PyMOL Python script that loads the backbone (N, CA, C, O; Angstrom):
from pymol import cmd

cmd.read_pdbstr("""\
ATOM      1  N   MET A   1     100.632 102.972  87.015  1.00  0.00           N
ATOM      2  CA  MET A   1     101.401 102.275  87.838  1.00  0.00           C
ATOM      3  C   MET A   1     101.608 101.071  88.033  1.00  0.00           C
ATOM      4  O   MET A   1     100.827 100.206  87.639  1.00  0.00           O
ATOM      5  N   ASN A   2     102.790 100.802  88.728  1.00  0.00           N
ATOM      6  CA  ASN A   2     102.812  98.946  88.712  1.00  0.00           C
ATOM      7  C   ASN A   2     102.388  98.681  90.566  1.00  0.00           C
ATOM      8  O   ASN A   2     102.225  99.599  91.369  1.00  0.00           O
ATOM      9  N   CYS A   3     102.308  97.505  90.814  1.00  0.00           N
ATOM     10  CA  CYS A   3     101.991  96.387  92.011  1.00  0.00           C
ATOM     11  C   CYS A   3     103.198  96.654  92.642  1.00  0.00           C
ATOM     12  O   CYS A   3     104.322  96.570  92.147  1.00  0.00           O
ATOM     13  N   TRP A   4     102.861  97.009  93.866  1.00  0.00           N
ATOM     14  CA  TRP A   4     103.897  97.216  94.723  1.00  0.00           C
ATOM     15  C   TRP A   4     104.818  95.638  95.209  1.00  0.00           C
ATOM     16  O   TRP A   4     105.980  95.488  95.588  1.00  0.00           O
ATOM     17  N   HIS A   5     103.597  94.551  94.969  1.00  0.00           N
ATOM     18  CA  HIS A   5     104.190  93.156  95.324  1.00  0.00           C
ATOM     19  C   HIS A   5     104.949  92.935  94.249  1.00  0.00           C
ATOM     20  O   HIS A   5     106.177  93.007  94.291  1.00  0.00           O
ATOM     21  N   CYS A   6     104.158  92.594  93.007  1.00  0.00           N
ATOM     22  CA  CYS A   6     104.419  92.073  91.933  1.00  0.00           C
ATOM     23  C   CYS A   6     105.208  92.638  90.782  1.00  0.00           C
ATOM     24  O   CYS A   6     105.940  91.926  90.095  1.00  0.00           O
ATOM     25  N   ARG A   7     105.038  94.001  90.570  1.00  0.00           N
ATOM     26  CA  ARG A   7     105.014  95.009  89.651  1.00  0.00           C
ATOM     27  C   ARG A   7     104.333  94.633  87.847  1.00  0.00           C
ATOM     28  O   ARG A   7     104.793  95.007  86.769  1.00  0.00           O
ATOM     29  N   HIS A   8     102.919  93.637  88.188  1.00  0.00           N
ATOM     30  CA  HIS A   8     102.130  94.127  87.021  1.00  0.00           C
ATOM     31  C   HIS A   8     101.325  95.574  87.136  1.00  0.00           C
ATOM     32  O   HIS A   8     101.735  96.303  88.039  1.00  0.00           O
ATOM     33  N   THR A   9     100.609  95.905  86.609  1.00  0.00           N
ATOM     34  CA  THR A   9      99.788  96.827  86.095  1.00  0.00           C
ATOM     35  C   THR A   9      99.011  96.780  87.736  1.00  0.00           C
ATOM     36  O   THR A   9      98.531  95.789  88.286  1.00  0.00           O
ATOM     37  N   ALA A  10      99.076  98.046  88.204  1.00  0.00           N
ATOM     38  CA  ALA A  10      97.693  97.650  89.174  1.00  0.00           C
ATOM     39  C   ALA A  10      96.607  98.712  88.842  1.00  0.00           C
ATOM     40  O   ALA A  10      96.558  99.668  88.069  1.00  0.00           O
ATOM     41  N   VAL A  11      95.610  98.056  89.899  1.00  0.00           N
ATOM     42  CA  VAL A  11      93.954  98.706  89.428  1.00  0.00           C
ATOM     43  C   VAL A  11      93.493  99.623  90.247  1.00  0.00           C
ATOM     44  O   VAL A  11      92.462 100.257  90.023  1.00  0.00           O
ATOM     45  N   GLY A  12      94.502  99.823  91.660  1.00  0.00           N
ATOM     46  CA  GLY A  12      94.081 100.447  92.631  1.00  0.00           C
ATOM     47  C   GLY A  12      95.389 101.043  93.419  1.00  0.00           C
ATOM     48  O   GLY A  12      96.574 100.996  93.089  1.00  0.00           O
ATOM     49  N   THR A  13      94.774 101.616  94.565  1.00  0.00           N
ATOM     50  CA  THR A  13      96.028 102.320  95.254  1.00  0.00           C
ATOM     51  C   THR A  13      95.290 102.215  96.852  1.00  0.00           C
ATOM     52  O   THR A  13      94.132 102.349  97.247  1.00  0.00           O
ATOM     53  N   GLY A  14      96.828 101.852  97.644  1.00  0.00           N
ATOM     54  CA  GLY A  14      96.301 101.628  99.069  1.00  0.00           C
ATOM     55  C   GLY A  14      95.663 102.499  99.278  1.00  0.00           C
ATOM     56  O   GLY A  14      95.753 103.436  98.486  1.00  0.00           O
ATOM     57  N   ARG A  15      94.785 102.610 100.349  1.00  0.00           N
ATOM     58  CA  ARG A  15      93.988 104.101 100.778  1.00  0.00           C
ATOM     59  C   ARG A  15      95.019 104.374 101.996  1.00  0.00           C
ATOM     60  O   ARG A  15      95.047 105.569 102.291  1.00  0.00           O
ATOM     61  N   PHE A  16      95.894 103.539 102.792  1.00  0.00           N
ATOM     62  CA  PHE A  16      96.805 104.222 103.722  1.00  0.00           C
ATOM     63  C   PHE A  16      97.459 104.776 103.174  1.00  0.00           C
ATOM     64  O   PHE A  16      97.036 105.927 103.064  1.00  0.00           O
ATOM     65  N   CYS A  17      99.072 104.507 102.324  1.00  0.00           N
ATOM     66  CA  CYS A  17      99.909 104.620 101.635  1.00  0.00           C
ATOM     67  C   CYS A  17      99.908 105.118 100.407  1.00  0.00           C
ATOM     68  O   CYS A  17     100.859 105.894 100.315  1.00  0.00           O
ATOM     69  N   GLY A  18      99.328 105.055  99.452  1.00  0.00           N
ATOM     70  CA  GLY A  18      98.976 104.923  98.003  1.00  0.00           C
ATOM     71  C   GLY A  18      99.876 104.190  97.331  1.00  0.00           C
ATOM     72  O   GLY A  18     100.064 104.607  96.188  1.00  0.00           O
ATOM     73  N   ARG A  19     100.550 103.169  97.662  1.00  0.00           N
ATOM     74  CA  ARG A  19     101.202 102.176  97.144  1.00  0.00           C
ATOM     75  C   ARG A  19     100.081 101.622  96.115  1.00  0.00           C
ATOM     76  O   ARG A  19      98.871 101.582  96.339  1.00  0.00           O
ATOM     77  N   GLY A  20     100.679 101.244  95.057  1.00  0.00           N
ATOM     78  CA  GLY A  20      99.877 100.024  93.625  1.00  0.00           C
ATOM     79  C   GLY A  20      99.642  98.960  93.900  1.00  0.00           C
ATOM     80  O   GLY A  20     100.486  98.286  94.491  1.00  0.00           O
ATOM     81  N   VAL A  21      98.361  98.430  93.547  1.00  0.00           N
ATOM     82  CA  VAL A  21      98.081  97.182  94.177  1.00  0.00           C
ATOM     83  C   VAL A  21      97.027  96.912  92.768  1.00  0.00           C
ATOM     84  O   VAL A  21      95.988  97.416  92.343  1.00  0.00           O
ATOM     85  N   CYS A  22      97.942  95.841  92.356  1.00  0.00           N
ATOM     86  CA  CYS A  22      97.166  94.547  91.067  1.00  0.00           C
ATOM     87  C   CYS A  22      95.610  93.724  91.430  1.00  0.00           C
ATOM     88  O   CYS A  22      95.111  93.656  92.553  1.00  0.00           O
ATOM     89  N   GLU A  23      95.185  93.296  90.494  1.00  0.00           N
ATOM     90  CA  GLU A  23      94.040  92.722  91.006  1.00  0.00           C
ATOM     91  C   GLU A  23      94.378  91.410  91.594  1.00  0.00           C
ATOM     92  O   GLU A  23      93.432  90.751  92.025  1.00  0.00           O
ATOM     93  N   ASN A  24      95.607  90.903  91.685  1.00  0.00           N
ATOM     94  CA  ASN A  24      95.749  89.578  92.245  1.00  0.00           C
ATOM     95  C   ASN A  24      96.164  89.884  93.884  1.00  0.00           C
ATOM     96  O   ASN A  24      96.017  88.999  94.727  1.00  0.00           O
ATOM     97  N   HIS A  25      96.551  90.861  94.138  1.00  0.00           N
ATOM     98  CA  HIS A  25      97.177  91.362  95.520  1.00  0.00           C
ATOM     99  C   HIS A  25      95.666  92.408  96.135  1.00  0.00           C
ATOM    100  O   HIS A  25      95.634  92.367  97.365  1.00  0.00           O
ATOM    101  N   ALA A  26      95.098  92.827  95.841  1.00  0.00           N
ATOM    102  CA  ALA A  26      93.970  93.462  95.955  1.00  0.00           C
ATOM    103  C   ALA A  26      93.188  92.704  97.058  1.00  0.00           C
ATOM    104  O   ALA A  26      92.988  91.498  96.913  1.00  0.00           O
ATOM    105  N   LYS A  27      92.684  93.436  98.280  1.00  0.00           N
ATOM    106  CA  LYS A  27      92.054  92.970  99.481  1.00  0.00           C
ATOM    107  C   LYS A  27      91.225  94.022  99.465  1.00  0.00           C
ATOM    108  O   LYS A  27      91.373  95.000  98.733  1.00  0.00           O
ATOM    109  N   GLN A  28      90.060  93.815 100.504  1.00  0.00           N
ATOM    110  CA  GLN A  28      89.362  94.687 100.851  1.00  0.00           C
ATOM    111  C   GLN A  28      89.117  94.611 102.696  1.00  0.00           C
ATOM    112  O   GLN A  28      89.040  93.661 103.475  1.00  0.00           O
ATOM    113  N   ARG A  29      89.056  95.956 102.857  1.00  0.00           N
ATOM    114  CA  ARG A  29      89.046  95.599 104.275  1.00  0.00           C
ATOM    115  C   ARG A  29      88.211  97.195 104.876  1.00  0.00           C
ATOM    116  O   ARG A  29      88.118  98.212 104.187  1.00  0.00           O
ATOM    117  N   PRO A  30      87.790  97.069 106.018  1.00  0.00           N
ATOM    118  CA  PRO A  30      86.615  98.634 106.292  1.00  0.00           C
ATOM    119  C   PRO A  30      87.751  99.481 107.119  1.00  0.00           C
ATOM    120  O   PRO A  30      88.608  99.108 107.920  1.00  0.00           O
ATOM    121  N   TYR A  31      87.328 101.078 106.473  1.00  0.00           N
ATOM    122  CA  TYR A  31      88.430 101.910 106.672  1.00  0.00           C
ATOM    123  C   TYR A  31      87.348 103.044 107.634  1.00  0.00           C
ATOM    124  O   TYR A  31      86.325 103.413 107.057  1.00  0.00           O
ATOM    125  N   ILE A  32      87.599 103.543 109.025  1.00  0.00           N
ATOM    126  CA  ILE A  32      87.065 104.482 109.612  1.00  0.00           C
ATOM    127  C   ILE A  32      87.247 105.788 109.287  1.00  0.00           C
ATOM    128  O   ILE A  32      88.359 106.289 109.454  1.00  0.00           O
ATOM    129  N   LEU A  33      86.263 106.482 108.813  1.00  0.00           N
ATOM    130  CA  LEU A  33      86.249 107.734 108.151  1.00  0.00           C
ATOM    131  C   LEU A  33      86.463 108.640 109.612  1.00  0.00           C
ATOM    132  O   LEU A  33      87.489 109.231 109.948  1.00  0.00           O
ATOM    133  N   GLU A  34      85.338 108.566 110.263  1.00  0.00           N
ATOM    134  CA  GLU A  34      85.391 109.442 111.390  1.00  0.00           C
ATOM    135  C   GLU A  34      84.466 109.341 112.875  1.00  0.00           C
ATOM    136  O   GLU A  34      83.236 109.392 112.872  1.00  0.00           O
ATOM    137  N   LEU A  35      85.063 109.231 113.775  1.00  0.00           N
ATOM    138  CA  LEU A  35      84.188 108.656 115.173  1.00  0.00           C
ATOM    139  C   LEU A  35      83.534 109.927 115.896  1.00  0.00           C
ATOM    140  O   LEU A  35      84.317 110.867 116.036  1.00  0.00           O
ATOM    141  N   MET A  36      82.868 110.026 116.143  1.00  0.00           N
ATOM    142  CA  MET A  36      81.735 110.844 116.762  1.00  0.00           C
ATOM    143  C   MET A  36      80.891 110.016 118.181  1.00  0.00           C
ATOM    144  O   MET A  36      80.427 108.883 118.314  1.00  0.00           O
ATOM    145  N   GLN A  37      80.990 111.352 119.196  1.00  0.00           N
ATOM    146  CA  GLN A  37      80.471 110.449 120.300  1.00  0.00           C
ATOM    147  C   GLN A  37      79.453 111.499 120.786  1.00  0.00           C
ATOM    148  O   GLN A  37      79.546 112.701 121.035  1.00  0.00           O
ATOM    149  N   ASN A  38      78.213 110.394 120.840  1.00  0.00           N
ATOM    150  CA  ASN A  38      76.721 111.310 121.636  1.00  0.00           C
ATOM    151  C   ASN A  38      76.138 110.625 123.014  1.00  0.00           C
ATOM    152  O   ASN A  38      76.247 109.419 123.233  1.00  0.00           O
ATOM    153  N   ASP A  39      75.644 111.349 123.716  1.00  0.00           N
ATOM    154  CA  ASP A  39      75.008 110.851 124.601  1.00  0.00           C
ATOM    155  C   ASP A  39      76.097 109.483 125.575  1.00  0.00           C
ATOM    156  O   ASP A  39      75.662 108.476 126.133  1.00  0.00           O
ATOM    157  N   GLY A  40      76.995 109.771 125.514  1.00  0.00           N
ATOM    158  CA  GLY A  40      78.366 108.790 125.670  1.00  0.00           C
ATOM    159  C   GLY A  40      78.481 107.505 124.981  1.00  0.00           C
ATOM    160  O   GLY A  40      79.020 106.527 125.501  1.00  0.00           O
ATOM    161  N   HIS A  41      77.957 107.510 123.772  1.00  0.00           N
ATOM    162  CA  HIS A  41      78.286 106.313 123.246  1.00  0.00           C
ATOM    163  C   HIS A  41      78.846 106.906 122.383  1.00  0.00           C
ATOM    164  O   HIS A  41      78.493 108.058 122.129  1.00  0.00           O
ATOM    165  N   THR A  42      80.258 106.070 121.425  1.00  0.00           N
ATOM    166  CA  THR A  42      80.721 106.453 120.329  1.00  0.00           C
ATOM    167  C   THR A  42      79.986 105.539 119.251  1.00  0.00           C
ATOM    168  O   THR A  42      79.515 104.428 119.496  1.00  0.00           O
ATOM    169  N   ARG A  43      79.964 106.138 118.105  1.00  0.00           N
ATOM    170  CA  ARG A  43      79.902 105.317 116.682  1.00  0.00           C
ATOM    171  C   ARG A  43      81.005 106.050 115.690  1.00  0.00           C
ATOM    172  O   ARG A  43      81.523 107.166 115.714  1.00  0.00           O
ATOM    173  N   ALA A  44      81.144 104.730 114.667  1.00  0.00           N
ATOM    174  CA  ALA A  44      81.719 105.479 113.773  1.00  0.00           C
ATOM    175  C   ALA A  44      81.405 105.472 112.357  1.00  0.00           C
ATOM    176  O   ALA A  44      80.499 104.724 111.990  1.00  0.00           O
ATOM    177  N   LEU A  45      82.163 106.365 111.292  1.00  0.00           N
ATOM    178  CA  LEU A  45      81.357 106.538 110.196  1.00  0.00           C
ATOM    179  C   LEU A  45      82.332 105.543 109.446  1.00  0.00           C
ATOM    180  O   LEU A  45      83.475 106.000 109.411  1.00  0.00           O
ATOM    181  N   VAL A  46      82.147 103.835 108.603  1.00  0.00           N
ATOM    182  CA  VAL A  46      82.870 103.693 108.124  1.00  0.00           C
ATOM    183  C   VAL A  46      82.689 103.031 106.606  1.00  0.00           C
ATOM    184  O   VAL A  46      81.624 102.503 106.285  1.00  0.00           O
ATOM    185  N   VAL A  47      83.599 103.093 105.883  1.00  0.00           N
ATOM    186  CA  VAL A  47      83.748 102.857 104.385  1.00  0.00           C
ATOM    187  C   VAL A  47      83.659 100.963 104.184  1.00  0.00           C
ATOM    188  O   VAL A  47      84.731 100.645 104.699  1.00  0.00           O
ATOM    189  N   ASP A  48      83.272 100.202 103.926  1.00  0.00           N
ATOM    190  CA  ASP A  48      83.121  98.406 104.156  1.00  0.00           C
ATOM    191  C   ASP A  48      84.397  98.546 103.113  1.00  0.00           C
ATOM    192  O   ASP A  48      85.456  98.392 103.720  1.00  0.00           O
ATOM    193  N   ASP A  49      84.562  98.786 101.765  1.00  0.00           N
ATOM    194  CA  ASP A  49      85.575  98.241 101.307  1.00  0.00           C
ATOM    195  C   ASP A  49      86.839  98.976 100.420  1.00  0.00           C
ATOM    196  O   ASP A  49      87.157  99.036  99.232  1.00  0.00           O
ATOM    197  N   ALA A  50      87.247  99.380 101.421  1.00  0.00           N
ATOM    198  CA  ALA A  50      88.733 100.228 101.330  1.00  0.00           C
ATOM    199  C   ALA A  50      89.513  99.576 100.772  1.00  0.00           C
ATOM    200  O   ALA A  50      89.280  98.367 100.807  1.00  0.00           O
ATOM    201  N   LEU A  51      90.684  99.996 100.065  1.00  0.00           N
ATOM    202  CA  LEU A  51      91.890  98.873  99.944  1.00  0.00           C
ATOM    203  C   LEU A  51      93.046  99.458 100.614  1.00  0.00           C
ATOM    204  O   LEU A  51      93.441 100.622 100.546  1.00  0.00           O
ATOM    205  N   PRO A  52      93.646  98.234 101.433  1.00  0.00           N
ATOM    206  CA  PRO A  52      94.769  98.359 101.639  1.00  0.00           C
ATOM    207  C   PRO A  52      95.971  97.929 100.733  1.00  0.00           C
ATOM    208  O   PRO A  52      95.739  97.206  99.764  1.00  0.00           O
ATOM    209  N   CYS A  53      96.880  98.225 100.928  1.00  0.00           N
ATOM    210  CA  CYS A  53      98.454  97.513 100.156  1.00  0.00           C
ATOM    211  C   CYS A  53      98.667  96.352 100.416  1.00  0.00           C
ATOM    212  O   CYS A  53      99.166  95.735  99.475  1.00  0.00           O
ATOM    213  N   GLY A  54      98.420  95.544 101.697  1.00  0.00           N
ATOM    214  CA  GLY A  54      98.688  94.437 102.220  1.00  0.00           C
ATOM    215  C   GLY A  54     100.262  94.650 102.935  1.00  0.00           C
ATOM    216  O   GLY A  54     100.481  93.845 103.840  1.00  0.00           O
ATOM    217  N   THR A  55     101.122  95.405 102.709  1.00  0.00           N
ATOM    218  CA  THR A  55     102.252  95.844 103.075  1.00  0.00           C
ATOM    219  C   THR A  55     102.284  96.918 104.522  1.00  0.00           C
ATOM    220  O   THR A  55     102.875  96.599 105.553  1.00  0.00           O
ATOM    221  N   CYS A  56     101.661  97.993 104.377  1.00  0.00           N
ATOM    222  CA  CYS A  56     101.383  98.499 105.172  1.00  0.00           C
ATOM    223  C   CYS A  56     100.785  98.596 107.131  1.00  0.00           C
ATOM    224  O   CYS A  56      99.883  97.760 107.073  1.00  0.00           O
ATOM    225  N   HIS A  57     100.788  98.841 107.878  1.00  0.00           N
ATOM    226  CA  HIS A  57      99.918  98.227 109.089  1.00  0.00           C
ATOM    227  C   HIS A  57      99.652  99.368 109.536  1.00  0.00           C
ATOM    228  O   HIS A  57     100.694  99.887 109.936  1.00  0.00           O
ATOM    229  N   PRO A  58      98.613 100.145 109.696  1.00  0.00           N
ATOM    230  CA  PRO A  58      98.158 101.438 110.365  1.00  0.00           C
ATOM    231  C   PRO A  58      98.745 100.897 112.003  1.00  0.00           C
ATOM    232  O   PRO A  58      98.900  99.753 112.430  1.00  0.00           O
ATOM    233  N   ARG A  59      98.949 102.055 112.578  1.00  0.00           N
ATOM    234  CA  ARG A  59      99.302 101.591 114.157  1.00  0.00           C
ATOM    235  C   ARG A  59      98.032 101.522 114.882  1.00  0.00           C
ATOM    236  O   ARG A  59      97.123 102.322 114.658  1.00  0.00           O
ATOM    237  N   PRO A  60      97.938 100.450 115.866  1.00  0.00           N
ATOM    238  CA  PRO A  60      96.617 100.156 116.416  1.00  0.00           C
ATOM    239  C   PRO A  60      96.439 101.379 117.739  1.00  0.00           C
ATOM    240  O   PRO A  60      95.446 101.374 118.466  1.00  0.00           O
ATOM    241  N   ASN A  61      97.539 102.360 117.887  1.00  0.00           N
ATOM    242  CA  ASN A  61      97.256 103.114 119.340  1.00  0.00           C
ATOM    243  C   ASN A  61      97.304 104.649 118.617  1.00  0.00           C
ATOM    244  O   ASN A  61      98.138 105.039 117.800  1.00  0.00           O
ATOM    245  N   PRO A  62      96.254 105.332 119.121  1.00  0.00           N
ATOM    246  CA  PRO A  62      96.739 107.058 118.690  1.00  0.00           C
ATOM    247  C   PRO A  62      98.618 107.180 119.002  1.00  0.00           C
ATOM    248  O   PRO A  62      99.297 106.550 119.813  1.00  0.00           O
ATOM    249  N   VAL A  63      99.062 108.320 117.924  1.00  0.00           N
ATOM    250  CA  VAL A  63     100.722 108.667 118.253  1.00  0.00           C
ATOM    251  C   VAL A  63      99.943 110.092 119.058  1.00  0.00           C
ATOM    252  O   VAL A  63      98.841 110.616 118.896  1.00  0.00           O
ATOM    253  N   ALA A  64     101.060 110.385 119.940  1.00  0.00           N
ATOM    254  CA  ALA A  64     100.936 111.624 120.360  1.00  0.00           C
ATOM    255  C   ALA A  64     101.780 112.683 119.516  1.00  0.00           C
ATOM    256  O   ALA A  64     102.916 112.588 119.052  1.00  0.00           O
ATOM    257  N   LEU A  65     100.714 113.878 119.464  1.00  0.00           N
ATOM    258  CA  LEU A  65     101.755 115.089 118.426  1.00  0.00           C
ATOM    259  C   LEU A  65     101.689 116.201 119.903  1.00  0.00           C
ATOM    260  O   LEU A  65     100.656 116.868 119.949  1.00  0.00           O
ATOM    261  N   PRO A  66     102.407 116.362 120.731  1.00  0.00           N
ATOM    262  CA  PRO A  66     102.860 117.701 121.086  1.00  0.00           C
ATOM    263  C   PRO A  66     103.114 118.957 120.532  1.00  0.00           C
ATOM    264  O   PRO A  66     102.641 120.059 120.810  1.00  0.00           O
ATOM    265  N   GLU A  67     103.826 118.659 119.817  1.00  0.00           N
ATOM    266  CA  GLU A  67     104.052 119.975 119.037  1.00  0.00           C
ATOM    267  C   GLU A  67     103.059 120.684 118.281  1.00  0.00           C
ATOM    268  O   GLU A  67     103.236 121.769 117.727  1.00  0.00           O
ATOM    269  N   LEU A  68     101.875 119.923 118.294  1.00  0.00           N
ATOM    270  CA  LEU A  68     100.648 120.594 117.868  1.00  0.00           C
ATOM    271  C   LEU A  68      99.959 121.258 118.518  1.00  0.00           C
ATOM    272  O   LEU A  68      99.042 121.968 118.105  1.00  0.00           O
ATOM    273  N   ASP A  69     100.445 121.060 120.046  1.00  0.00           N
ATOM    274  CA  ASP A  69      99.474 121.452 120.860  1.00  0.00           C
ATOM    275  C   ASP A  69      99.576 123.072 121.177  1.00  0.00           C
ATOM    276  O   ASP A  69      98.752 123.610 121.917  1.00  0.00           O
TER     277      ASP A  69
END
""", "prot")
cmd.dss("prot")
cmd.show_as("cartoon", "prot")
cmd.util.cbc("prot")
cmd.orient("prot")
């Protein structure tokens, strides 16, 4: 697999989209695995070093999916 940005050999895939990322374009960001509520407090289970591709941007707000209701 090649890097999405420069076409060099990828060393990983983006956590959100699966695009290839080489060592020059690899960055690390936290990724939320799960949100939990307990006694009115929200807590998150987070992976600290997830690999984003640097191109895609997850939406900041949830998207409504009424067809699944």
